[in-house]
C-alpha positions as semicolon CSV with decimal commas, in nm:
position;residue;x (nm);y (nm);z (nm)
1;X;8,498;10,928;11,524
2;X;8,801;10,895;11,748
3;X;9,110;11,086;11,643
4;X;9,469;11,135;11,739
5;X;9,665;11,456;11,683
6;X;10,025;11,423;11,582
7;X;10,232;11,675;11,773
8;X;10,500;11,690;11,503
9;X;10,314;11,859;11,220
10;X;9,959;11,883;11,349
11;X;9,844;11,611;11,113
12;X;9,488;11,498;11,181
13;X;9,485;11,120;11,187
14;X;9,137;10,968;11,201
15;X;9,087;10,638;11,377
16;X;9,172;10,385;11,107
17;X;8,874;10,165;11,204
18;X;8,651;10,430;11,045
19;X;8,793;10,356;10,702
20;X;8,856;9,982;10,729
21;X;8,587;9,897;10,473
22;X;8,749;10,116;10,207
23;X;9,076;9,922;10,202
24;X;9,136;9,583;10,043
25;X;9,445;9,386;9,945
26;X;9,429;9,519;9,591
27;X;9,364;9,890;9,640
28;X;9,587;9,945;9,946
29;X;9,862;10,074;9,713
30;X;9,635;10,361;9,604
31;X;9,539;10,483;9,952
32;X;9,682;10,732;10,198
33;X;9,919;10,579;10,455
34;X;9,943;10,862;10,706
35;X;9,765;10,756;11,022
36;X;9,788;10,382;10,958
37;X;9,964;10,136;11,186
38;X;10,261;9,978;11,011
39;X;10,519;9,708;11,074
40;X;10,833;9,655;10,866
41;X;10,831;9,281;10,793
42;X;11,140;9,277;10,569
43;X;11,418;9,527;10,515
44;X;11,766;9,536;10,371
45;X;11,865;9,716;10,693
46;X;11,858;9,466;10,981
47;X;11,793;9,748;11,232
48;X;11,462;9,833;11,066
49;X;11,316;9,482;11,062
50;X;11,017;9,440;11,295
51;X;11,001;9,818;11,351
52;X;10,639;9,916;11,412
53;X;10,435;10,225;11,483
54;X;10,212;10,479;11,313
55;X;10,290;10,648;10,981
56;X;10,306;11,025;11,045
57;X;10,453;11,143;10,715
58;X;10,558;11,018;10,377
59;X;10,799;11,124;10,104
60;X;10,876;10,973;9,767
61;X;11,136;10,738;9,914
62;X;11,051;10,707;10,284
63;X;10,781;10,654;10,542
64;X;10,821;10,844;10,869
65;X;10,700;10,617;11,150
66;X;10,631;10,717;11,510
67;X;10,757;10,431;11,724
68;X;10,788;10,387;12,100
69;X;11,144;10,519;12,063
70;X;11,055;10,827;11,856
71;X;11,037;10,905;11,486
72;X;11,214;10,668;11,244
73;X;11,267;10,708;10,869
74;X;11,216;10,386;10,677
75;X;11,316;10,367;10,310
76;X;11,041;10,227;10,089
77;X;11,274;10,051;9,846
78;X;11,418;9,736;9,996
79;X;11,140;9,709;10,255
80;X;10,815;9,517;10,286
81;X;10,545;9,674;10,502
82;X;10,241;9,531;10,677
83;X;9,973;9,799;10,719
84;X;9,695;9,744;10,971
85;X;9,354;9,892;10,897
86;X;9,089;9,800;11,149
87;X;9,128;9,425;11,196
88;X;9,284;9,367;10,854
89;X;9,653;9,344;10,764
90;X;9,783;9,428;10,417
91;X;10,133;9,344;10,295
92;X;10,289;9,594;10,054
93;X;10,630;9,582;9,889
94;X;10,801;9,921;9,914
95;X;10,861;9,919;9,537
96;X;10,484;9,938;9,486
97;X;10,457;10,267;9,677
98;X;10,787;10,438;9,586
99;X;10,614;10,749;9,453
100;X;10,529;11,088;9,589
101;X;10,196;11,064;9,772
102;X;10,030;11,301;9,524
103;X;10,146;11,084;9,229
104;X;10,042;10,752;9,381
105;X;9,709;10,700;9,204
106;X;9,855;10,768;8,861
107;X;10,180;10,571;8,899
108;X;10,068;10,288;9,129
109;X;9,788;10,181;8,896
110;X;10,020;9,925;8,730
111;X;10,076;9,760;9,070
112;X;9,706;9,781;9,150
113;X;9,627;9,585;8,833
114;X;9,880;9,312;8,923
115;X;9,770;9,267;9,285
116;X;9,527;8,993;9,387
């Protein structure tokens, strides 16, 4: 399994192709985002639209994305993200993931049930 080490916090990020079969358009809101490729498809902040890179950290309200220009904080609320896992792309509204990572499974279940 190929891996990439983040120099910021020594986060082990496995190659996301290894887990591609575990993700689908419905359960993406329940999974871990650190290590996934992401693109901001919509944002209230014009400067964050089309920003892309790899998620290196996550808080309740933000995703920290490593871009070609360095680390960028992207607020979850008011943004729509496209996560790439293997060859698949999954669109997620920031409202659906505006929870602490450790609370995601419990609180995001209502969004999981609504997703198709």
